[in-house]
Residue, then its C-alpha position, 0 to 999 in steps of 0.5 A: m504570521g509576520r515571523l513565519k514570512a521572515r523565517a521563510r525569506e531567510a531560509s530562501e536566501s540561505n538556500q540560494k547561497n548554499e546552492h550557489r556555494s555547492i555549484c562552485l564546490h562541485s566543480f573543484s571538489d571532484l575533477s573526475h568528470v571535469s575536462a581540462a578545458t572546462f577546468m580552465y574556463l571555470l578558473k578564469d571565471c573565478y579570477f574575473y569575478g573576484t574583487h581582490k587585487a590581482t596578486a591576492k586573487f592568484r594566491i587564493l586561486q593557487q590554494q584552490v588549485k592545489r586542493a583540486l588536484n587531490n580530487a581525482p583529475q583524470p588520468g592524473p594531476f600531472t597529465y591533467i596540468v599538461q592538458c591545461m597548458y595546451i588550453i591556457p594560450l586560448l584564454g588570452q595573452s594577458h593572463a597566460e603566463g600568470f595561469s601557467h605559473m599558477l598551475i605548474s607551481s601547484l604540482r610541486h607538493l605532489k612530486s613526493v606523493e607515492s600514489v601519483q608517481k605512475d602519472f608523473i612518469d607518464a606525463k614526462c613524455l607529454a610534457a616533452r612533447l609540449v616543450l617541442d611544441i613551444l620551441a616550434s612556436v606551435v603552442p605560444h608560451e613564454e620562455r620562462i614557462l618553458v624553463k619551468l616545465l623542464e624543471t618541474f617534470d624533470i625532463e631528460l634527453k631520453d624523454m625529448a628523444h622519445a617525443f621527437c623520434g618515437s617509442e623505440l630509441g637508439d643512440e642515433d635517436l639521442a644524438a638527433a634529439r640533442e642536435h635538434l635542441k642545439q639548434h634551438v640553443q643557438y637561436f636563443m643565443k642569437s636572440e639574447s635569450y640566455v636563460s633559456a639557452v643555459a637551461l637547455m645546455t645544462r639539462f641536455s649536456i649540449q656543449c657549444c660555447d666557450e668562455s666568451f659566452l660566460i662574459k656575455l652572460i655577466g655583461s648582460k647581468q644574467y649572473k644566475a645563468a652564468e653560475e649554472w653554465a660555469a658549474f656545468m662546464g667545470k672547475e676552470m669556468i668556475i674559477l673564471i667567473i669568480q675572477k670576473y666577479l672580483d674584477v667588477k667588485m661583486l665580492k659577495s657572489a665571488n665569496e659564495l662561489v669560493k665556499q660552494y666549490d671549495l676554492a679557498e686555496e685558489f682565492p685565499d683573500v676573497n673571504y676577507l675582502y668580502k668582510e671588508s666590503s660588508l663593513k664598509k657598506l654598514a659604515e656608509k649606512g651609519c650602522w657602526d654598532v652592527a659593523e663592530v659586532r661583525a668585526k669583533k672577533d677579527t683584529k684586522l677587521m676591527e683595524y679596518l673599521v677604525y680606518l673607515a671611521m677615520e676616513a669618514g671623519y668620525m673621530e669620536k668613533v675612532d677614539e671609542l674603538c681604539e680605547r675599547y680594543s687597544l688599537e692606538g698603535y694601529v692609528n699611529s702606524l698609519v703614517p709611514e716613516e718614509v713619508m717623513c723624508q724631506s724629498d718625498y713631500l711638498e712643504l705645506k707652508k710653500l703651498i699657501l695661495e695668494e688669495i682665497v675667496w668665499v663666494d656666497e652671493i650672485n655677483g661673486l659667483l659671476s666674477a669667479t666664473s669669469y676668472i675660472e673660464a680664463c684658466k687652463i687647468i683647475g682643481v675641484d673638490c666637494e665637501w658635505k657633512p657626514n651622516y652617521e644616522k642609520g637609514s637617513r638620507p645623505n646630506k647635500v653638498a655644502i661647498i665646492q672648492i675650485a682652485s687655479d695656480k694662484k687663487a682658490f674659490i669656495f662656493d657656498l652651494i646651499k646659499l647660492y642655490e637658495d638665492d638664484p638656482k638658474a644663475l648657479d646652473c648657468c655659471f657652473r655649466r660654463i665651468m663643468c661643461s667647458s672642453n677648454i678647462l681641464k678639471l682635476g679631482y681625487n675620486l671624482q666619481c664620488d663627488l660628481h655622484q653626490l652633486s647630482q644627488s644633491y642638486g639633480e634638477l640642475i643641468c650643470f651637474q648632470s654632464y661634464e667635459m675634460l675631467l681627470d681623476i688623480q686617483k686613477l692617474f696614480k693608480e691609487t685605489t684605496g686610502g683616499l688621499s692618504g694613499l698619495s700622502k708620500v707624494f705631496y703632504d708635509l706630515k711632519n709632527l702632525q697626527h694622521s687622520a682620515g679624509i681630513q688628515l691634518i686635524c691637530s692644528s686648526f690652522y693646518h686644518r683650515t689651510y689643508d681643507k682649502l688646499y685640496p684642489f690646489i694640491y691637485l695642480k701641484i702633483l699633476p705630472e708636467n708632461i700632462r700639463s704641457w700637453f693639455e696647455q699646448d693642445t688647447a692653445e692650438 
């Protein structure tokens, strides 16, 4: 008897589950008598009763919607979805965009189904009417949904004219529809909704902008929209956008456009510049083996990889690559003969400072700060240990060197920060934020970025006053200080290296390392020095 009751209870529970399941399946398994409004409210209930996170629920529901659209929605799936799009704003703003994306994307797999092609054609006019209602703010949908509707329903100007003017179309109706859409383009441009503006212009052949619009798109980082508009305008604009990409060092994007539009003749160097840029990024991440594989078939790229290893001070990798690919001649060629001319360089022995002070305790920090505050012009340079391991974080800046005409200070930042970060912050604010001290450096942006990354909690490395970058002053953009070696280095009988170039003699290495900021003072043009000293004196 007990067994019969247990079985009866199990059967009852099973029937309840099946009954519940059959109700859910019924509404999605046959849409022939389910209105768009009912479907949307059922869909909303399914979403709210789900226990998974939002992304997972949307993904599961999207699969259900895809299957449901094969189950006889009336009069067809495309028309049915347009009807749903009118209902969605009534469900609330917080979920409107998500449900809209779900429904529109569910139509993609149906566009190639032969049995629904008639409904697709009929729905285009309804979708065009919906677009006009969205543009007029009658139906509140996001601009991204507007763009998706145009793409999914492949809406043409004649569809918009039909929705705007009526069934009988003439040339004047097409012109009227285009003019109406042009007004919306201008509105989108004023409100800086550039993606929507480009979508309307390219789809309906509306020409109302010049190259200044392209510059606005790039300035607002709407690169995809900029490329679409440039392609719509023609070759001249494509060449312009490639040039703009090159100006801001977007080499990958420039290279892709050159390939896509077969413009290698107009931009013969872009592909090589992009490959160089890729190698540099790999080297910076410590992916030397990957970089070597990519450069293996191109001697020039392999030479550039050797140069990058030299610039990073990674001499083991330099030797390894030179031996493997017989590039010793390239390394030796990096010191041009004209540098050896006596009149072209400053002699190292004449640059020895009167005093070099190592600062690793607070009293020394206070004393050095007082001395530096009395200087008009100083040189600044930072040093940190290179990191060659893939994926690892950069090492902290270990030392910062500051030099005047007579004296150089080497600050042990790591120890000073550990001992008294507040004192370190206060002293360096007095130096770095002073408008009375001109601070010289080479590739200062890199040093300052590394300082802020290493000691982000210190205010002194967040903002600066009176900086002058020697690299920009001499318009030297590549090669590090080796690019300026003709100006100020005695390289006679010394082996060229990267970053720290005077490697072969430990004496020269130590001296050169300390002379970095001191040399900046020596190569500063006299007119700039005189102007600054006179200006600060006044």
